[in-house]
MARNU-482982 format. One record per residue (C-alpha): residue in three letters; residue number from 1; x, y, z; chain. Coordinates in pm, whole numbers, plus 50000, padded with zeros to 5 digits. Layout:
BEGIN
<ALA,NUM,<X,Y,Z>,A>;
...
// end
This chain:
BEGIN
<UNK,1,<55924,47278,50144>,A>;
<UNK,2,<55681,47166,49873>,A>;
<UNK,3,<55303,47132,49869>,A>;
<UNK,4,<55322,46768,49970>,A>;
<UNK,5,<55528,46828,50282>,A>;
<UNK,6,<55316,46920,50585>,A>;
<UNK,7,<55413,47242,50761>,A>;
<UNK,8,<55567,47227,51110>,A>;
<UNK,9,<55343,47227,51412>,A>;
<UNK,10,<55281,47523,51639>,A>;
<UNK,11,<55617,47466,51811>,A>;
<UNK,12,<55822,47445,51493>,A>;
<UNK,13,<55854,47067,51498>,A>;
<UNK,14,<55869,46911,51149>,A>;
<UNK,15,<55549,46706,51171>,A>;
<UNK,16,<55183,46788,51151>,A>;
<UNK,17,<55013,46934,51454>,A>;
<UNK,18,<54795,46667,51615>,A>;
<UNK,19,<54513,46908,51701>,A>;
<UNK,20,<54496,47047,51346>,A>;
<UNK,21,<54513,46696,51204>,A>;
<UNK,22,<54214,46589,51410>,A>;
<UNK,23,<54026,46910,51329>,A>;
<UNK,24,<54086,46856,50957>,A>;
<UNK,25,<53970,46494,50979>,A>;
<UNK,26,<53654,46604,51158>,A>;
<UNK,27,<53582,46866,50891>,A>;
<UNK,28,<53639,46614,50612>,A>;
<UNK,29,<53360,46398,50754>,A>;
<UNK,30,<53127,46665,50895>,A>;
<UNK,31,<53099,46888,50587>,A>;
<UNK,32,<52979,46613,50345>,A>;
<UNK,33,<52738,46487,50610>,A>;
<UNK,34,<52558,46822,50609>,A>;
<UNK,35,<52459,46760,50250>,A>;
<UNK,36,<52298,46424,50318>,A>;
<UNK,37,<51919,46402,50263>,A>;
<UNK,38,<51853,46361,50635>,A>;
<UNK,39,<52049,46670,50738>,A>;
<UNK,40,<52010,46896,50437>,A>;
<UNK,41,<51816,47215,50518>,A>;
<UNK,42,<51610,47404,50267>,A>;
<UNK,43,<51760,47754,50234>,A>;
<UNK,44,<51411,47896,50190>,A>;
<UNK,45,<51196,47962,50489>,A>;
<UNK,46,<50903,47723,50508>,A>;
<UNK,47,<50572,47862,50396>,A>;
<UNK,48,<50382,47958,50708>,A>;
<UNK,49,<50017,47909,50766>,A>;
<UNK,50,<49802,48188,50620>,A>;
<UNK,51,<49696,48449,50873>,A>;
<UNK,52,<49323,48413,50936>,A>;
<UNK,53,<49112,48717,50845>,A>;
<UNK,54,<48985,48950,51112>,A>;
<UNK,55,<48621,48919,51210>,A>;
<UNK,56,<48471,49265,51257>,A>;
<UNK,57,<48132,49418,51326>,A>;
<UNK,58,<48006,49768,51253>,A>;
<UNK,59,<47967,49908,51603>,A>;
<UNK,60,<47866,50260,51498>,A>;
<UNK,61,<47831,50482,51192>,A>;
<UNK,62,<47795,50855,51146>,A>;
<UNK,63,<47823,51119,50876>,A>;
<UNK,64,<48141,51328,50910>,A>;
<UNK,65,<48100,51545,50595>,A>;
<UNK,66,<47877,51571,50290>,A>;
<UNK,67,<47854,51220,50137>,A>;
<UNK,68,<48116,51087,50381>,A>;
<UNK,69,<48024,50818,50633>,A>;
<UNK,70,<48245,50696,50916>,A>;
<UNK,71,<48234,50336,51039>,A>;
<UNK,72,<48360,50220,51376>,A>;
<UNK,73,<48462,49854,51351>,A>;
<UNK,74,<48520,49631,51652>,A>;
<UNK,75,<48586,49266,51737>,A>;
<UNK,76,<48248,49093,51791>,A>;
<UNK,77,<48381,48947,52118>,A>;
<UNK,78,<48510,49281,52239>,A>;
<UNK,79,<48876,49176,52226>,A>;
<UNK,80,<49172,49395,52125>,A>;
<UNK,81,<49252,49444,51757>,A>;
<UNK,82,<49596,49413,51594>,A>;
<UNK,83,<49820,49716,51630>,A>;
<UNK,84,<49876,49961,51346>,A>;
<UNK,85,<50072,50276,51265>,A>;
<UNK,86,<49965,50606,51101>,A>;
<UNK,87,<49924,50562,50727>,A>;
<UNK,88,<49801,50200,50750>,A>;
<UNK,89,<49500,50074,50557>,A>;
<UNK,90,<49249,49796,50609>,A>;
<UNK,91,<49155,49555,50330>,A>;
<UNK,92,<48784,49504,50385>,A>;
<UNK,93,<48567,49235,50225>,A>;
<UNK,94,<48221,49377,50166>,A>;
<UNK,95,<47902,49165,50177>,A>;
<UNK,96,<47899,49149,49794>,A>;
<UNK,97,<48248,48997,49792>,A>;
<UNK,98,<48416,49315,49673>,A>;
<UNK,99,<48748,49389,49840>,A>;
<UNK,100,<48842,49750,49905>,A>;
<UNK,101,<49122,49929,50091>,A>;
<UNK,102,<49036,50202,50339>,A>;
<UNK,103,<49281,50409,50540>,A>;
<UNK,104,<49253,50384,50917>,A>;
<UNK,105,<49171,50727,51055>,A>;
<UNK,106,<49136,50654,51427>,A>;
<UNK,107,<49395,50669,51701>,A>;
<UNK,108,<49658,50389,51691>,A>;
<UNK,109,<49658,50393,52070>,A>;
<UNK,110,<49297,50270,52071>,A>;
<UNK,111,<49304,49889,52049>,A>;
<UNK,112,<48930,49825,52076>,A>;
<UNK,113,<48815,49974,51743>,A>;
<UNK,114,<48919,50069,51390>,A>;
<UNK,115,<48776,50378,51222>,A>;
<UNK,116,<48740,50427,50847>,A>;
<UNK,117,<48565,50700,50649>,A>;
<UNK,118,<48432,50652,50294>,A>;
<UNK,119,<48309,50914,50047>,A>;
<UNK,120,<48018,50807,49829>,A>;
<UNK,121,<48121,50786,49463>,A>;
<UNK,122,<47816,50694,49250>,A>;
<UNK,123,<48030,50666,48937>,A>;
<UNK,124,<48297,50445,49094>,A>;
<UNK,125,<48331,50071,49114>,A>;
<UNK,126,<48042,50019,49356>,A>;
<UNK,127,<48240,49976,49677>,A>;
<UNK,128,<48165,50317,49826>,A>;
<UNK,129,<47796,50293,49739>,A>;
<UNK,130,<47778,49954,49909>,A>;
<UNK,131,<47946,50092,50221>,A>;
<UNK,132,<47692,50373,50240>,A>;
<UNK,133,<47385,50165,50160>,A>;
<UNK,134,<47456,49821,50306>,A>;
<UNK,135,<47685,49859,50606>,A>;
<UNK,136,<47468,49937,50904>,A>;
<UNK,137,<47526,49893,51274>,A>;
<UNK,138,<47561,49522,51350>,A>;
<UNK,139,<47682,49420,51002>,A>;
<UNK,140,<47952,49149,51020>,A>;
<UNK,141,<48260,49184,50798>,A>;
<UNK,142,<48597,49023,50740>,A>;
<UNK,143,<48922,49210,50682>,A>;
<UNK,144,<49292,49154,50637>,A>;
<UNK,145,<49521,49280,50910>,A>;
<UNK,146,<49633,49643,50866>,A>;
<UNK,147,<49917,49705,50625>,A>;
<UNK,148,<50115,50023,50573>,A>;
<UNK,149,<50238,50156,50241>,A>;
<UNK,150,<50236,50521,50353>,A>;
<UNK,151,<50443,50516,50670>,A>;
<UNK,152,<50486,50826,50884>,A>;
<UNK,153,<50853,50892,50963>,A>;
<UNK,154,<50790,51162,51227>,A>;
<UNK,155,<51041,51414,51094>,A>;
<UNK,156,<51095,51720,51316>,A>;
<UNK,157,<50897,51944,51075>,A>;
<UNK,158,<50598,51808,50884>,A>;
<UNK,159,<50343,51942,50633>,A>;
<UNK,160,<50028,51731,50580>,A>;
<UNK,161,<49831,51804,50260>,A>;
<UNK,162,<49483,51647,50252>,A>;
<UNK,163,<49259,51657,49947>,A>;
<UNK,164,<48904,51590,50073>,A>;
<UNK,165,<48873,51229,50190>,A>;
<UNK,166,<49254,51212,50162>,A>;
<UNK,167,<49260,51338,50519>,A>;
<UNK,168,<49193,50986,50650>,A>;
<UNK,169,<49557,50861,50657>,A>;
<UNK,170,<49682,51207,50759>,A>;
<UNK,171,<49460,51247,51065>,A>;
<UNK,172,<49652,50982,51266>,A>;
<UNK,173,<49977,51144,51149>,A>;
<UNK,174,<49861,51478,51289>,A>;
<UNK,175,<49780,51310,51621>,A>;
<UNK,176,<50122,51147,51626>,A>;
<UNK,177,<50297,51475,51541>,A>;
<UNK,178,<50107,51655,51817>,A>;
<UNK,179,<50182,51376,52065>,A>;
<UNK,180,<50558,51399,51995>,A>;
<UNK,181,<50573,51779,51988>,A>;
<UNK,182,<50672,51806,51621>,A>;
<UNK,183,<50646,52126,51419>,A>;
<UNK,184,<50350,52029,51200>,A>;
<UNK,185,<50093,52192,50971>,A>;
<UNK,186,<49791,52041,50800>,A>;
<UNK,187,<49608,52190,50499>,A>;
<UNK,188,<49255,52065,50426>,A>;
<UNK,189,<49161,52112,50060>,A>;
<UNK,190,<48808,52072,49922>,A>;
<UNK,191,<48528,52226,49722>,A>;
<UNK,192,<48358,52378,50027>,A>;
<UNK,193,<48364,52363,50406>,A>;
<UNK,194,<48084,52103,50403>,A>;
<UNK,195,<48305,51859,50209>,A>;
<UNK,196,<48595,51863,50460>,A>;
<UNK,197,<48589,51558,50689>,A>;
<UNK,198,<48732,51584,51042>,A>;
<UNK,199,<48802,51958,51028>,A>;
<UNK,200,<48666,52009,51379>,A>;
<UNK,201,<48854,51708,51514>,A>;
<UNK,202,<49178,51851,51376>,A>;
<UNK,203,<49102,52189,51528>,A>;
<UNK,204,<49076,52016,51864>,A>;
<UNK,205,<49441,51911,51827>,A>;
<UNK,206,<49568,52264,51758>,A>;
<UNK,207,<49362,52514,51553>,A>;
<UNK,208,<49671,52725,51480>,A>;
<UNK,209,<49825,52440,51281>,A>;
<UNK,210,<49518,52351,51071>,A>;
<UNK,211,<49439,52550,50756>,A>;
<UNK,212,<49115,52507,50558>,A>;
<UNK,213,<49155,52588,50191>,A>;
<UNK,214,<48827,52557,49998>,A>;
<UNK,215,<48774,52627,49628>,A>;
<UNK,216,<48460,52835,49679>,A>;
<UNK,217,<48627,53078,49920>,A>;
<UNK,218,<48966,53106,49747>,A>;
<UNK,219,<48870,53134,49381>,A>;
<UNK,220,<48938,52782,49258>,A>;
<UNK,221,<49181,52494,49292>,A>;
<UNK,222,<49510,52574,49470>,A>;
<UNK,223,<49846,52548,49297>,A>;
<UNK,224,<50117,52318,49422>,A>;
<UNK,225,<50332,52617,49515>,A>;
<UNK,226,<50049,52761,49724>,A>;
<UNK,227,<50005,52435,49916>,A>;
<UNK,228,<50376,52385,49975>,A>;
<UNK,229,<50401,52745,50091>,A>;
<UNK,230,<50251,52633,50423>,A>;
<UNK,231,<50554,52412,50492>,A>;
<UNK,232,<50797,52496,50771>,A>;
<UNK,233,<51154,52527,50633>,A>;
<UNK,234,<51300,52185,50561>,A>;
<UNK,235,<50974,52005,50633>,A>;
<UNK,236,<50874,51664,50501>,A>;
<UNK,237,<50546,51692,50310>,A>;
<UNK,238,<50287,51412,50321>,A>;
<UNK,239,<50017,51439,50056>,A>;
<UNK,240,<49705,51232,49991>,A>;
<UNK,241,<49445,51339,49740>,A>;
<UNK,242,<49332,51325,49378>,A>;
<UNK,243,<49583,51285,49096>,A>;
<UNK,244,<49584,51652,48982>,A>;
<UNK,245,<49666,51765,49335>,A>;
<UNK,246,<49953,51517,49364>,A>;
<UNK,247,<50090,51620,49025>,A>;
<UNK,248,<50076,51988,49122>,A>;
<UNK,249,<50258,51928,49450>,A>;
<UNK,250,<50523,51709,49286>,A>;
<UNK,251,<50585,51972,49021>,A>;
<UNK,252,<50628,52250,49276>,A>;
<UNK,253,<50851,52066,49525>,A>;
<UNK,254,<51177,52211,49392>,A>;
<UNK,255,<51211,52564,49517>,A>;
<UNK,256,<50954,52520,49795>,A>;
<UNK,257,<51031,52527,50168>,A>;
<UNK,258,<50972,52150,50185>,A>;
<UNK,259,<51269,51916,50163>,A>;
<UNK,260,<51096,51583,50094>,A>;
<UNK,261,<50763,51448,49971>,A>;
<UNK,262,<50570,51133,50066>,A>;
<UNK,263,<50236,51068,49898>,A>;
<UNK,264,<49951,50822,49859>,A>;
<UNK,265,<49709,50811,49568>,A>;
<UNK,266,<49335,50761,49571>,A>;
<UNK,267,<49358,50528,49273>,A>;
<UNK,268,<49571,50434,48976>,A>;
<UNK,269,<49870,50646,48886>,A>;
<UNK,270,<49876,50804,48540>,A>;
<UNK,271,<50021,50566,48282>,A>;
<UNK,272,<50365,50675,48165>,A>;
<UNK,273,<50555,50547,47859>,A>;
<UNK,274,<50269,50311,47780>,A>;
<UNK,275,<50247,50134,47445>,A>;
<UNK,276,<49938,49980,47286>,A>;
<UNK,277,<49920,49603,47314>,A>;
<UNK,278,<49663,49322,47311>,A>;
<UNK,279,<49514,49098,47578>,A>;
<UNK,280,<49353,48771,47470>,A>;
<UNK,281,<49104,48589,47694>,A>;
<UNK,282,<49227,48231,47670>,A>;
<UNK,283,<49402,48066,47381>,A>;
<UNK,284,<49091,48082,47159>,A>;
<UNK,285,<48911,48375,47320>,A>;
<UNK,286,<48854,48729,47199>,A>;
<UNK,287,<49147,48968,47159>,A>;
<UNK,288,<49108,49304,47334>,A>;
<UNK,289,<49308,49612,47236>,A>;
<UNK,290,<49470,49797,47529>,A>;
<UNK,291,<49541,50161,47436>,A>;
<UNK,292,<49859,50333,47549>,A>;
<UNK,293,<49674,50542,47807>,A>;
<UNK,294,<49455,50271,47964>,A>;
<UNK,295,<49529,49973,48186>,A>;
<UNK,296,<49473,49611,48091>,A>;
<UNK,297,<49245,49579,48395>,A>;
<UNK,298,<49012,49852,48267>,A>;
<UNK,299,<48987,49681,47929>,A>;
<UNK,300,<48938,49335,48082>,A>;
<UNK,301,<48659,49459,48309>,A>;
<UNK,302,<48465,49586,48008>,A>;
<UNK,303,<48454,49224,47887>,A>;
<UNK,304,<48433,49065,48235>,A>;
<UNK,305,<48263,49310,48475>,A>;
<UNK,306,<48288,49055,48758>,A>;
<UNK,307,<48671,49053,48750>,A>;
<UNK,308,<48777,49144,49107>,A>;
<UNK,309,<49001,49441,49173>,A>;
<UNK,310,<49080,49686,49450>,A>;
<UNK,311,<49387,49911,49471>,A>;
<UNK,312,<49459,49981,49099>,A>;
<UNK,313,<49823,50030,49202>,A>;
<UNK,314,<49980,49684,49194>,A>;
<UNK,315,<50020,49610,49563>,A>;
<UNK,316,<49706,49428,49684>,A>;
<UNK,317,<49699,49136,49438>,A>;
<UNK,318,<49317,49123,49413>,A>;
<UNK,319,<49312,49139,49032>,A>;
<UNK,320,<49575,48867,48978>,A>;
<UNK,321,<49528,48655,48665>,A>;
<UNK,322,<49729,48369,48516>,A>;
<UNK,323,<49942,48440,48211>,A>;
<UNK,324,<49937,48168,47947>,A>;
<UNK,325,<50158,48330,47683>,A>;
<UNK,326,<50331,48656,47603>,A>;
<UNK,327,<50610,48873,47741>,A>;
<UNK,328,<50470,49113,48004>,A>;
<UNK,329,<50625,49424,48153>,A>;
<UNK,330,<50557,49365,48523>,A>;
<UNK,331,<50510,49697,48704>,A>;
<UNK,332,<50362,49576,49030>,A>;
<UNK,333,<50506,49597,49381>,A>;
<UNK,334,<50379,49262,49505>,A>;
<UNK,335,<50471,48956,49298>,A>;
<UNK,336,<50799,48775,49359>,A>;
<UNK,337,<51020,48662,49069>,A>;
<UNK,338,<50905,48305,49134>,A>;
<UNK,339,<50538,48406,49113>,A>;
<UNK,340,<50599,48593,48791>,A>;
<UNK,341,<50786,48298,48645>,A>;
<UNK,342,<50489,48077,48738>,A>;
<UNK,343,<50256,48300,48534>,A>;
<UNK,344,<50110,48544,48786>,A>;
<UNK,345,<50016,48884,48641>,A>;
<UNK,346,<49854,49196,48789>,A>;
<UNK,347,<49673,49364,48496>,A>;
<UNK,348,<49605,49684,48691>,A>;
<UNK,349,<49961,49806,48626>,A>;
<UNK,350,<50142,49550,48411>,A>;
<UNK,351,<50178,49616,48041>,A>;
<UNK,352,<50359,49482,47732>,A>;
<UNK,353,<50561,49610,47440>,A>;
<UNK,354,<50385,49761,47140>,A>;
<UNK,355,<50224,49489,46930>,A>;
<UNK,356,<50270,49219,47196>,A>;
<UNK,357,<49981,48988,47285>,A>;
<UNK,358,<49930,48864,47641>,A>;
<UNK,359,<49713,48554,47670>,A>;
<UNK,360,<49546,48530,48010>,A>;
<UNK,361,<49344,48249,48163>,A>;
<UNK,362,<48997,48404,48184>,A>;
// end
């Protein structure tokens, strides 16, 4: 039998099977038809309508520690708010137009209100000062729906390490761990007892599992090994705090009782393997030198103080600018390959090779 001779049918008869012949004829017509303009389907999902922002009102405010104010945000109509999980944050638009991310520190089971707590930082970017000075009861705000980049996995044994205001994402995790009967510990770290938000609220969960570790009572800043020493054997550690605290904990993880580490930073991560490069404002604008240890966003904001920003970590997209020329090293966690190809750039984390010039549309 050669390639031109049809095989026998299902019963061994030396002619083509009628059913298979009809099926083949159908496929010969149906398959090309799928590619016709009227039937062709775009393999990409259609772009959905943008989710409208949440409308919120400051229902209550109170001081929960020295220079720390808590806001209780509700729907102006009294309706339920979108669900969230421990570790989620809220992207809030302040009256000035600034956008800032604040961890939700309430109970996820409560659908009628969100709680955030903000420490006043006079030397920061102005967001915390505005929260303290301008957000009073009755103030209307808009926000993006909660997002989570610090998810709680509810391992059987958990150590929560909170540096000052870093307790805000960890407080809901402690509630969740208590609710599910996990073996959990939480260490509150700060300069003094007056600077520790929500210490009493945590004690109400289980005072035996909450440890207050203040610099003034323990002779200075704790080491990473000291903090991880509170971990139950094989525990997953969750850490939120200033950069030196995170670095100390990361460095001491090996050899500690903890088996894994999850963490969230207050701000930008330290720049590693950075090279000096140049950012030019427009094709004919000034050229700004970006040192190896600073971000392009920091340098751009010296020339354009009104340039918006928020997370400093490459996931919110607030500082996005358009790239006109140059070969960037994208280090963000937000932009798609298509967006990057179209010229989108997040200067808070993105860099370039030594001597390279990035021309941005500013």
